[in-house]
C-alpha positions in Angstrom: 40.8 29.3 -14.2 40.1 31.9 -12.3 36.6 33.3 -14.1 36.1 29.6 -15.1 35.4 28.8 -11.0 33.7 32.3 -10.7 31.6 31.3 -13.0 30.7 28.2 -11.1 29.8 30.0 -8.1 27.7 32.0 -10.0 26.0 28.8 -11.4 25.8 27.0 -8.2 24.0 30.1 -6.9 21.5 29.7 -8.9 21.3 26.2 -7.6 20.6 26.4 -4.7 18.4 29.9 -5.1 16.4 27.7 -7.1 15.9 25.0 -5.4 15.2 26.8 -2.0 11.4 28.0 -3.1 10.0 24.0 -3.0 12.8 23.0 -0.1 10.8 25.6 1.9 7.7 24.0 1.5 9.0 20.4 1.9 10.4 21.6 5.1 7.4 23.0 6.4 5.2 20.6 5.0 6.6 17.2 6.2 10.0 18.1 8.1 8.0 20.1 10.8 5.2 17.8 11.0 7.2 15.3 11.8 9.1 16.7 13.7 5.5 18.3 15.7 4.5 14.4 15.7 7.1 13.2 17.4 7.6 16.3 19.9 3.0 14.8 20.8 4.5 10.9 21.2 6.8 12.5 24.3 4.1 15.3 25.8 0.1 15.0 27.3 -1.7 16.5 24.8 -4.7 19.1 25.0 -7.7 18.2 22.6 -6.9 20.8 20.4 -3.3 19.7 20.0 -1.2 22.2 21.9 1.6 20.4 24.9 1.1 20.8 27.9 2.8 18.4 29.7 6.6 16.6 28.9 5.9 12.7 30.3 9.2 11.2 28.5 8.1 7.5 27.0 5.2 6.9 29.2 2.8 7.1 26.3 5.0 4.2 24.1 5.0 2.7 27.5 0.7 2.7 27.8 1.2 1.9 24.4 2.7 -1.5 24.8 0.6 -2.2 27.6 -2.5 -2.2 25.7 -3.6 -4.9 24.3 -6.0 -3.5 21.3 -2.9 -2.2 20.2 -1.3 -5.7 19.4 -4.2 -6.9 18.3 -4.5 -4.1 15.8 -0.9 -4.2 14.7 -0.9 -8.3 14.3 -4.2 -7.9 12.4 -2.1 -5.0 10.4 0.7 -7.5 9.4 -1.6 -9.8 8.5 -3.6 -7.5 6.5 0.5 -6.4 4.8 1.4 -9.9 4.1 -2.2 -11.3 2.7 -2.0 -7.4 0.1 1.5 -8.6 -1.1 0.6 -12.3 -1.6 -2.2 -11.1 -3.3 -0.9 -8.1 -5.4 1.4 -10.2 -6.6 0.1 -13.6 -7.4 -3.4 -11.8 -9.6 -0.6 -8.9 -11.0 1.7 -11.5 -12.5 -0.9 -13.0 -13.5 -2.6 -10.6 -15.6 0.9 -9.9 -16.7 1.6 -13.1 -18.1 -1.6 -13.0 -20.2 -1.6 -9.4 -21.1 2.0 -10.9 -22.7 0.8 -13.2 -25.4 -0.4 -11.8 -28.3 -3.8 -13.2 -28.2 -7.0 -10.9 -29.9 -8.4 -7.9 -27.8 -5.0 -7.2 -26.5 -5.2 -4.0 -26.0 -8.4 -3.3 -25.2 -7.9 -6.6 -21.9 -5.2 -3.8 -21.3 -7.2 -0.7 -21.1 -10.2 -2.5 -18.7 -6.9 -3.7 -16.1 -6.1 0.2 -16.2 -10.0 1.3 -14.8 -9.2 0.1 -10.9 -6.0 2.2 -10.8 -6.6 5.2 -13.0 -10.5 5.3 -10.9 -9.9 7.5 -7.6 -9.4 5.0 -4.5 -12.7 6.2 -2.3 -14.3 6.5 -5.5 -14.0 2.5 -5.9 -14.4 1.7 -2.3 -17.7 3.1 -2.6 -18.8 1.7 -5.3 -17.5 -2.0 -4.0 -18.9 -0.9 -0.3 -22.9 -0.6 -2.9 -22.2 -4.3 -4.2 -21.6 -5.9 -0.9 -25.0 -4.0 0.6 -26.9 -6.6 2.5 -30.5 -5.7 0.7 -29.5 -3.7 -2.4 -25.9 -4.7 -3.4 -24.8 -6.6 -6.8 -24.1 -9.2 -4.9 -26.8 -10.3 -2.8 -29.3 -9.8 -5.5 -27.1 -12.0 -7.7 -26.9 -14.6 -5.3 -31.0 -14.7 -4.1 -32.2 -14.5 -7.9 -29.7 -17.1 -8.7 -30.7 -19.0 -5.9 -27.9 -20.1 -4.9 -27.8 -18.4 -1.4 -31.6 -17.4 -0.6 -30.7 -15.5 2.4 -27.1 -14.0 2.1 -25.7 -11.9 4.9 -24.5 -8.7 5.2 -21.2 -8.8 4.5 -19.5 -5.9 5.9 -21.8 -6.5 8.9 -19.3 -9.9 10.1 -15.9 -10.0 11.6 -14.8 -13.1 9.4 -16.3 -11.6 6.0 -16.1 -7.7 6.3 -12.3 -8.4 6.5 -12.4 -11.4 3.8 -14.1 -8.1 1.6 -12.3 -5.3 2.6 -9.2 -7.4 1.9 -10.6 -7.9 -1.7 -11.1 -4.6 -2.4 -7.9 -3.7 -1.0 -5.9 -6.4 -3.7 -8.1 -5.8 -7.1 -7.8 -1.9 -6.7 -3.8 -2.4 -6.9 -3.7 -5.8 -9.3 -3.6 -3.3 -12.6 -0.2 -1.2 -11.1 1.6 -4.8 -10.2 0.6 -5.9 -13.6 1.8 -3.5 -15.5 4.9 -3.3 -13.9 5.3 -6.5 -14.2 4.4 -6.6 -17.8 6.6 -4.1 -18.4 9.2 -6.4 -17.5 8.3 -8.2 -19.5 8.1 -6.8 -22.5 11.6 -6.6 -22.0 12.8 -9.8 -22.5 14.9 -11.0 -26.0 12.4 -13.5 -27.2 15.8 -15.6 -28.4 15.5 -16.4 -24.1 11.9 -18.7 -24.6 13.0 -20.0 -28.5 15.8 -21.4 -27.0 14.1 -22.6 -23.7 11.8 -24.5 -26.6 14.3 -26.1 -28.6 15.8 -27.4 -25.4 12.7 -28.8 -24.7 12.0 -26.4 -21.6 7.9 -26.4 -20.2 6.6 -23.1 -19.8 6.5 -23.3 -16.6 10.2 -24.2 -16.2 10.4 -21.1 -19.4 8.9 -19.2 -16.0 10.9 -20.1 -13.7 13.7 -19.3 -15.1 13.6 -16.7 -17.5 11.0 -14.9 -16.6 11.3 -14.4 -12.8 15.6 -14.1 -12.6 15.3 -11.2 -15.3 12.6 -9.3 -13.5 13.8 -10.1 -10.3 14.4 -6.1 -9.0 10.9 -5.0 -10.7 8.9 -8.1 -8.4 11.3 -6.7 -5.8 10.0 -3.2 -5.8 7.4 -3.2 -6.6 6.9 -6.2 -3.2 8.3 -3.7 -1.5 5.6 -0.2 -2.6 2.6 -2.8 -2.4 4.1 -3.5 1.2 4.5 0.1 1.9 1.2 0.7 0.3 -0.6 -1.7 1.9 0.3 -1.3 5.4 -1.1 2.3 5.1 -4.2 2.3 2.9 -6.6 4.3 5.1 -9.9 4.5 1.9 -10.9 1.5 1.1 -10.9 0.2 5.0 -12.5 3.4 6.2 -15.2 3.7 3.9 -16.8 0.4 3.9 -16.1 -0.5 7.5 -14.5 1.8 9.6 -12.5 -0.5 11.2 -15.8 -2.8 12.4 -17.7 -4.1 12.8 -15.8 -5.1 16.7 -12.7 -3.8 15.1 -12.6 -6.6 12.9 -11.2 -4.6 10.6 -9.2 -2.5 12.3 -6.2 -1.9 11.1 -3.0 1.2 12.9 -4.0 3.7 10.3 -7.9 3.1 10.5 -6.9 3.3 14.4 -4.3 6.7 13.6 -6.5 8.7 12.6 -10.2 8.4 15.2 -7.4 8.6 17.6 -6.0 11.9 16.7 -9.4 13.6 14.2 -12.5 11.7 16.5 -11.5 11.2 20.2 -8.8 13.9 19.6 -6.2 11.7 22.1 -3.7 13.7 19.2 0.0 12.0 22.0 -1.9 8.4 21.2 -2.4 9.0 18.1 1.3 10.3 18.2 1.9 7.8 19.1 0.8 5.4 17.3 2.6 7.3 14.3 5.7 6.8 15.0 6.2 3.6 16.0 4.4 3.2 12.4 6.4 5.8 10.9 9.8 2.9 12.9 8.2 -0.1 11.3 7.7 0.9 7.8 12.0 2.9 8.2 12.7 -0.2 8.9 11.1 -2.5 7.2 12.3 -0.6 4.3 15.9 0.2 5.3 16.0 -4.3 5.2 14.2 -4.4 2.0 16.8 -1.5 -0.1 20.1 -3.5 2.0 18.5 -7.0 0.0 18.3 -5.0 -3.0 21.4 -3.9 -4.0 22.9 -6.9 -1.8 21.4 -9.0 -4.4 22.3 -6.1 -7.0 25.6 -7.4 -6.5 
């Protein structure tokens, strides 16, 4: 008994020793920055992100009285909602199409991965060229086909700019959602569909009565991940519009970057970061509760 206990103690000591380096890295790269960002949100900071004077909740109070912040928050929520709907809708469509047997299905799956395999900044730069008013592929095609002799500068107008960056964000995220849903569909027994067909159920009924319930948990997880990624999608907006024109595509994450690294207002950027962290944490907890309650 004593030897067994000693052996277990040695194994436990070895285990702690092995995870010590990764724990130090996690604390250094994650915990410390989070704590320091929180400190900056309750302090007045200088241009070098140094803590100058304790301000308590004054930064939060000023942020709450700033109408620009509320406009950015509302725009972020709209951006995230549309992104979730777009990713799930197109992801589901492509997953259903690729789940069927047809010639060239493997090649189609390969092409589906391309937007996801390419780095997001590269994809955003390609789309920025597509939307270029003078030399872009979109305006050239519209003029060459005679559909629109004088197409607009898509990234220079508020509504069209927001629509353009929204489309690019959806386009980049479709492959992940489609592949995740497709993987779930591949695990559904074909006997269920054959039984439904014998009972006279059409494809639409089979989709709602068989496909959706069988991949329900996968849909929930894909929705959560899509929400988190879209809420914090910095690359697409910053590369295409930098939050313009006139702030029409500015969301919280781009505003945090500009406040912190362009205007050196680290206290305001930190305050917005903490608010964003709280929003995403509350959303994740509520969604996790929904997920586990649905499991039981």
